[in-house]
C-alpha positions as CSV (number, residue, x, y, z in Angstrom):
1,M,3.3,-65.5,-7.7
2,S,4.5,-67.4,-4.7
3,A,3.9,-66.1,-1.2
4,R,7.7,-65.6,-0.7
5,R,8.0,-63.6,-3.9
6,L,4.9,-61.5,-3.0
7,R,6.5,-60.6,0.4
8,A,9.8,-59.8,-1.3
9,S,8.0,-57.6,-3.9
10,R,6.1,-55.7,-1.1
11,A,9.4,-55.2,0.7
12,V,11.0,-53.6,-2.4
13,L,8.0,-51.3,-2.9
14,G,8.0,-50.3,0.8
15,F,11.8,-49.5,0.5
16,T,11.2,-47.5,-2.6
17,S,8.5,-45.5,-0.8
18,L,10.7,-44.9,2.1
19,L,13.4,-43.6,-0.2
20,L,11.0,-41.1,-1.7
21,V,9.8,-39.8,1.7
22,T,13.4,-39.5,2.8
23,S,14.2,-37.5,-0.3
24,A,11.3,-35.1,0.5
25,L,12.5,-34.7,4.0
26,T,16.0,-34.0,2.8
27,A,14.5,-31.1,0.8
28,C,13.4,-29.5,4.2
29,T,17.0,-29.3,5.4
30,S,18.2,-25.8,5.8
31,A,21.5,-24.4,4.4
32,S,23.1,-25.1,7.8
33,G,22.1,-28.7,7.5
34,G,19.6,-29.1,10.3
35,P,15.9,-29.7,9.6
36,D,14.9,-27.5,12.6
37,S,17.2,-24.6,11.7
38,P,15.6,-21.1,12.0
39,A,17.0,-20.4,8.6
40,D,14.4,-22.7,7.0
41,D,11.1,-23.4,8.6
42,R,9.7,-25.8,5.9
43,V,8.2,-29.0,7.4
44,V,6.9,-32.1,5.9
45,G,4.6,-34.1,8.2
46,E,4.2,-37.8,8.5
47,D,3.8,-39.5,5.1
48,V,0.3,-41.0,4.9
49,G,0.2,-42.2,1.3
50,E,2.2,-44.5,-0.9
51,A,4.4,-42.9,-3.5
52,P,4.5,-44.7,-6.9
53,A,7.4,-47.1,-7.5
54,V,9.8,-45.9,-10.2
55,D,13.0,-47.3,-11.6
56,T,15.1,-44.3,-10.6
57,P,14.7,-41.9,-7.7
58,D,12.0,-39.4,-8.3
59,P,13.6,-35.9,-8.6
60,V,10.3,-34.1,-7.9
61,R,10.4,-32.7,-4.4
62,V,7.2,-31.5,-2.7
63,V,7.4,-29.8,0.7
64,T,4.8,-28.2,2.9
65,R,5.8,-25.0,4.7
66,V,4.0,-24.7,8.1
67,G,6.8,-23.9,10.6
68,P,9.4,-25.6,12.7
69,D,7.0,-27.9,14.7
70,R,4.6,-30.0,12.6
71,T,2.8,-31.3,15.8
72,A,2.0,-27.8,17.2
73,V,1.7,-25.4,14.2
74,S,0.7,-21.9,15.1
75,V,-2.8,-21.0,13.8
76,D,-1.6,-17.8,12.2
77,R,0.7,-19.7,9.8
78,T,0.0,-19.6,6.1
79,V,0.3,-23.0,4.6
80,E,2.5,-23.2,1.5
81,V,3.2,-26.2,-0.6
82,T,6.2,-26.0,-3.1
83,A,7.6,-28.2,-5.8
84,T,11.1,-28.3,-7.2
85,D,12.2,-30.2,-10.3
86,G,8.6,-30.5,-11.3
87,L,5.2,-28.7,-11.3
88,L,2.3,-29.0,-8.9
89,R,-0.9,-30.1,-10.7
90,S,-3.2,-30.1,-7.7
91,V,-3.1,-29.6,-3.9
92,K,-5.8,-30.4,-1.4
93,V,-5.5,-29.5,2.3
94,S,-8.3,-31.0,4.4
95,S,-9.3,-31.5,8.0
96,P,-12.4,-32.6,9.9
97,A,-13.5,-28.9,9.7
98,G,-13.4,-28.9,5.9
99,Q,-11.1,-28.1,3.1
100,L,-8.6,-25.2,3.4
101,P,-8.9,-23.0,0.3
102,G,-5.9,-21.9,-1.6
103,D,-4.4,-21.1,-5.0
104,L,-1.8,-22.6,-7.3
105,S,0.8,-20.1,-8.6
106,P,0.7,-19.4,-12.4
107,D,4.0,-21.3,-12.9
108,G,2.8,-24.3,-10.9
109,S,5.8,-24.1,-8.5
110,S,3.7,-23.4,-5.3
111,W,0.3,-23.5,-3.7
112,T,-0.7,-21.0,-1.0
113,A,-3.6,-21.2,1.4
114,S,-6.0,-18.3,1.3
115,E,-7.3,-18.8,4.8
116,R,-5.6,-19.3,8.2
117,L,-5.7,-22.4,10.4
118,E,-8.1,-23.6,13.1
119,P,-6.8,-24.6,16.6
120,G,-6.5,-28.2,17.7
121,T,-6.9,-29.5,14.2
122,T,-5.1,-32.1,12.1
123,Y,-4.7,-31.3,8.5
124,T,-3.9,-33.7,5.6
125,V,-2.0,-32.3,2.6
126,R,-2.4,-34.3,-0.7
127,S,-0.6,-33.1,-3.8
128,V,0.0,-34.2,-7.3
129,A,3.2,-33.1,-9.0
130,E,4.5,-33.8,-12.5
131,R,8.1,-33.9,-13.6
132,S,9.4,-33.0,-17.1
133,D,9.0,-36.4,-18.5
134,G,5.4,-36.6,-17.6
135,K,5.7,-39.0,-14.7
136,V,3.4,-38.1,-11.8
137,K,4.2,-38.1,-8.1
138,R,1.4,-38.2,-5.5
139,S,2.4,-37.0,-2.0
140,S,0.5,-37.0,1.3
141,S,1.5,-35.6,4.7
142,R,-0.1,-34.4,7.9
143,F,0.5,-31.7,10.5
144,S,-1.5,-30.5,13.6
145,T,-2.2,-27.1,15.0
146,V,-1.7,-26.0,18.6
147,D,-4.8,-26.3,20.7
148,L,-6.2,-23.1,22.3
149,T,-8.3,-22.6,25.4
150,L,-11.2,-20.2,25.4
151,D,-9.0,-17.7,27.3
152,Q,-6.6,-17.8,24.3
153,Q,-9.4,-17.0,21.8
154,T,-11.2,-13.7,21.3
155,Y,-14.4,-13.6,19.4
156,P,-15.6,-10.4,17.7
157,S,-19.2,-9.0,17.6
158,V,-20.1,-6.2,15.2
159,A,-22.6,-3.3,15.4
160,P,-24.7,-2.3,13.5
161,L,-26.4,-5.7,12.9
162,A,-26.5,-7.3,9.5
163,G,-29.2,-5.7,7.4
164,E,-29.9,-2.9,9.9
165,T,-30.8,0.6,8.8
166,V,-29.1,3.2,11.0
167,G,-28.7,6.9,11.3
168,V,-25.9,9.1,10.0
169,G,-24.2,9.2,13.4
170,M,-23.8,5.5,13.9
171,P,-20.3,4.3,14.5
172,V,-19.0,0.9,13.5
173,I,-18.3,-1.0,16.7
174,V,-16.3,-4.2,16.9
175,S,-16.3,-5.7,20.4
176,F,-14.1,-8.6,21.7
177,D,-14.8,-11.0,24.6
178,V,-11.1,-11.4,25.5
179,A,-8.7,-8.4,25.7
180,V,-6.8,-7.4,22.6
181,T,-3.3,-6.2,23.5
182,D,-1.7,-6.4,20.0
183,K,-4.2,-3.9,18.6
184,A,-2.1,-3.2,15.5
185,S,-2.2,-6.8,14.5
186,I,-6.0,-7.0,14.8
187,E,-6.7,-3.6,13.3
188,K,-4.8,-4.6,10.1
189,H,-7.5,-7.1,9.5
190,L,-10.4,-4.8,10.1
191,K,-11.9,-3.0,7.1
192,V,-14.9,-0.7,6.4
193,T,-16.0,-0.1,2.8
194,S,-18.9,2.1,1.8
195,T,-20.8,3.2,-1.3
196,P,-20.4,6.1,-1.8
197,R,-16.9,5.9,-0.4
198,Q,-16.2,8.0,2.7
199,K,-12.9,8.7,4.6
200,G,-12.8,7.4,8.2
201,A,-10.7,6.0,10.9
202,W,-10.5,3.4,13.7
203,H,-10.3,4.5,17.4
204,W,-9.6,2.0,20.2
205,M,-11.9,2.8,23.1
206,S,-10.4,0.0,25.3
207,D,-8.7,-3.4,25.0
208,Y,-12.1,-4.8,24.3
209,E,-13.7,-2.3,21.8
210,V,-12.7,-0.4,18.7
211,H,-14.9,2.0,16.7
212,W,-14.8,3.4,13.2
213,R,-16.4,6.6,12.1
214,P,-16.3,8.7,8.9
215,A,-14.7,12.1,9.0
216,T,-18.2,13.7,8.9
217,Y,-21.6,12.2,9.4
218,W,-22.5,9.4,7.0
219,K,-24.1,10.4,3.8
220,A,-27.8,9.4,3.8
221,G,-28.3,6.3,1.7
222,T,-24.9,4.9,2.1
223,D,-24.3,1.1,2.0
224,V,-21.6,-0.1,4.3
225,T,-19.7,-3.4,4.7
226,V,-17.6,-4.3,7.7
227,D,-15.0,-7.1,7.4
228,A,-13.5,-8.3,10.6
229,D,-11.1,-10.9,9.2
230,V,-9.6,-11.8,12.5
231,N,-9.8,-15.6,12.6
232,S,-6.4,-16.9,13.8
233,V,-4.9,-13.4,13.9
234,P,-2.6,-12.8,16.9
235,A,-4.3,-10.5,19.4
236,G,-1.3,-10.4,21.9
237,R,-0.2,-12.4,24.9
238,G,-0.9,-15.8,23.3
239,V,-4.5,-14.8,22.4
240,Y,-5.8,-15.3,18.8
241,G,-8.9,-14.0,17.0
242,Q,-11.6,-16.5,16.2
243,E,-14.6,-16.4,13.8
244,S,-14.1,-13.7,11.2
245,R,-17.3,-11.7,10.6
246,Q,-18.7,-9.7,7.7
247,V,-21.7,-7.4,8.3
248,S,-23.4,-5.1,5.8
249,F,-25.8,-2.3,6.8
250,H,-27.6,0.7,5.4
251,V,-27.6,4.3,6.4
252,G,-31.1,5.8,6.2
253,D,-32.4,9.4,6.2
254,A,-30.3,12.0,8.0
255,V,-32.4,12.7,11.1
256,I,-30.6,15.3,13.2
257,S,-32.1,17.0,16.2
258,K,-30.7,20.2,17.8
259,V,-31.5,20.7,21.5
260,N,-30.8,24.1,23.0
261,A,-31.0,24.0,26.8
262,Q,-31.2,27.8,27.0
263,T,-34.2,28.3,24.7
264,H,-35.8,25.0,25.7
265,Q,-36.4,24.1,22.1
266,M,-35.5,21.1,19.9
267,Q,-35.4,21.4,16.2
268,T,-35.5,18.2,14.1
269,F,-34.1,18.2,10.6
270,I,-34.7,15.4,8.1
271,N,-32.2,15.4,5.2
272,G,-31.4,19.0,6.0
273,T,-35.0,20.3,6.1
274,L,-36.5,21.5,9.3
275,A,-39.4,19.1,10.1
276,R,-40.5,20.1,13.6
277,T,-39.7,22.4,16.5
278,T,-40.5,20.9,19.8
279,P,-40.7,22.6,23.2
280,I,-38.6,20.6,25.7
281,T,-37.1,20.6,29.2
282,T,-33.6,19.5,30.1
283,G,-31.7,19.0,33.4
284,K,-32.2,21.4,36.3
285,P,-29.3,22.7,38.4
286,G,-27.4,19.8,39.9
287,F,-28.6,17.5,37.1
288,T,-27.3,19.4,34.1
289,T,-27.7,17.8,30.7
290,R,-24.5,17.3,28.9
291,S,-23.7,19.5,25.8
292,G,-22.2,17.9,22.8
293,V,-23.0,15.3,20.1
294,K,-25.1,12.4,21.2
295,V,-26.4,9.5,19.2
296,I,-29.5,7.3,19.8
297,I,-28.2,4.0,21.2
298,E,-31.5,2.2,21.8
299,K,-35.3,2.8,21.8
300,F,-38.0,1.6,24.2
301,R,-41.8,2.0,23.6
302,T,-42.1,2.0,27.4
303,K,-39.4,1.9,30.1
304,R,-39.3,1.9,33.8
305,M,-37.1,4.8,35.1
306,N,-35.7,4.5,38.6
307,S,-33.4,7.1,40.2
308,E,-31.2,4.5,41.9
309,T,-29.9,3.5,38.4
310,V,-28.3,7.0,38.1
311,G,-27.0,7.2,41.6
312,I,-30.0,9.0,43.3
313,A,-30.8,7.1,46.5
314,A,-34.3,5.8,47.2
315,G,-36.1,7.9,49.8
316,S,-34.1,11.1,49.0
317,A,-35.8,14.3,48.0
318,E,-34.9,13.7,44.3
319,A,-35.8,10.0,44.2
320,Y,-38.2,8.8,41.5
321,D,-39.5,5.5,40.3
322,I,-41.8,5.8,37.2
323,D,-43.2,2.8,35.4
324,D,-43.9,2.8,31.7
325,V,-42.3,6.1,30.6
326,E,-43.3,6.3,27.0
327,Y,-41.2,6.7,23.8
328,A,-37.8,6.5,25.5
329,M,-34.7,6.9,23.4
330,R,-31.3,6.5,25.2
331,V,-28.5,8.9,24.2
332,T,-25.9,8.2,27.0
333,Y,-24.9,5.1,29.0
334,S,-25.2,7.3,32.1
335,G,-29.0,7.5,31.7
336,E,-29.9,10.5,29.5
337,F,-33.0,9.8,27.4
338,L,-35.4,11.7,25.1
339,H,-38.9,10.7,26.3
340,A,-42.4,11.7,26.9
341,A,-42.8,13.7,30.2
342,P,-46.5,14.6,30.5
343,W,-45.8,15.7,34.2
344,S,-43.6,18.6,33.0
345,V,-45.6,20.0,30.1
346,G,-46.1,23.3,31.9
347,S,-42.4,23.8,32.0
348,Q,-41.5,22.6,28.5
349,G,-40.4,25.5,26.4
350,Y,-39.8,27.6,29.5
351,A,-37.6,26.0,32.2
352,N,-35.3,23.1,32.8
353,V,-36.8,20.8,35.5
354,S,-35.7,17.2,34.7
355,H,-32.9,15.1,36.2
356,G,-30.9,15.3,32.9
357,C,-33.3,13.8,30.4
358,T,-34.9,15.7,27.5
359,G,-38.7,15.7,28.3
360,M,-41.5,16.6,25.9
361,S,-45.2,16.1,25.5
362,T,-46.5,12.6,24.7
363,A,-47.5,13.6,21.2
364,D,-44.2,15.2,20.4
365,A,-42.3,12.2,21.9
366,A,-44.4,9.8,19.8
367,W,-43.5,11.8,16.6
368,I,-39.8,11.8,17.1
369,Y,-39.8,8.2,18.3
370,N,-41.6,7.0,15.2
371,I,-39.2,8.7,12.8
372,S,-36.0,7.8,14.7
373,K,-33.6,4.9,14.5
374,R,-30.4,3.8,16.2
375,G,-27.6,6.1,15.1
376,D,-29.7,9.3,14.7
377,V,-27.9,12.4,15.9
378,V,-29.0,14.7,18.8
379,E,-26.8,17.8,19.1
380,Y,-27.0,19.6,22.5
381,T,-25.9,23.1,23.3
382,G,-26.5,25.6,26.1
383,T,-24.9,24.0,29.1
384,D,-21.4,23.9,30.6
385,R,-21.3,20.2,31.2
386,P,-19.5,18.4,28.3
387,M,-20.4,15.1,26.6
388,T,-17.6,12.6,26.7
389,L,-16.2,10.2,24.1
390,D,-17.1,7.0,26.0
391,N,-20.5,7.9,27.5
392,G,-22.6,6.3,24.7
393,Y,-21.7,6.7,21.1
394,G,-19.7,9.8,21.8
395,D,-17.4,9.4,18.8
396,W,-18.3,12.8,17.3
397,N,-17.1,14.8,20.3
398,L,-13.5,14.6,19.1
399,P,-12.3,16.4,16.0
400,F,-11.5,13.9,13.3
401,A,-7.8,14.4,13.4
402,A,-7.7,13.7,17.2
403,Y,-10.1,10.7,16.7
404,A,-7.8,9.2,14.1
405,E,-4.9,9.3,16.6
406,G,-6.8,6.5,18.5
407,S,-5.8,4.1,15.8
408,A,-3.1,1.5,16.6
409,L,-1.6,2.0,13.1
410,D,0.6,4.8,11.9
């Protein structure tokens, strides 16, 4: 073939390809005739492949639905590829971050992504469609997602930790590093499943934190999975969730302690059986220990306790600074602990002399410390100072019906 005929042949092929791309773009035109009409948000990106040359115009039309702007696609869009006058045989949507998974419909008319998009990413859509006479059309197009700053992305963290064994009072906690103002949108993508199954509800503590608890304490031995499927989900005010998380944990033995500030005794039950009665002391007048349901938040084999951290000024009559307090278990954010208090053994079982903590002998503190875990319950009675919902894991201090009202969903 001469050079002139080769150039002419390439020109014909290029023109044929252009006609096919134009045909696909025409398929994106809405009923009102404009490709950007709100009535039809299908978009085909820039063609990046060469369609096969055929003698007649190819009636198979393949379009990619991503929204009205193919250069700044919102990350919460679900990508859909459709074919008319033919069947899709395969679709691949890829990016530098990897392949976007999806599924072909049973009738071959469409393909739908099963995950949402990543910000600031260019995606390439490659498809193979077949018309009724067996001829194949290969299509390729591109689109790009809108880029997001860190202030426009909120990342979740989940407690308990993956694989952790917790107590029957442990709430599920999902925390966000950027405020969530569209709580309903995010909550729709949060799910807790358990074996055995137990009824529960979400409760928003703030724009940054949401908890889930069962209607009653967890059943001992329960296995729980938390799905925070928030990647690219709108969180309000232009913020989107990032990095979906899935965490599984186990609920261990039911260790529930009951502290009575009037009798100065603590009874500890393991799976419903009384295991130990311990003489204790709680807060003296002016430092009254809170009554209500508390949950162990964290444990320290030894901990320095300084009164300035709870608002008692250094040098005052009530000031203290004690190094290496043993077997300390925090039950409120405000500074209440169960711990060894060898200095008050003479008052334990008889009087309340602490600054709000629950003190006991070193031997008794070692015993409860060694059987306890995060999420174990400590129920307090005998004082007129109530425990609050947000001072630690205070989730159990609301009746379940009232707690469920803290959900963003109806």
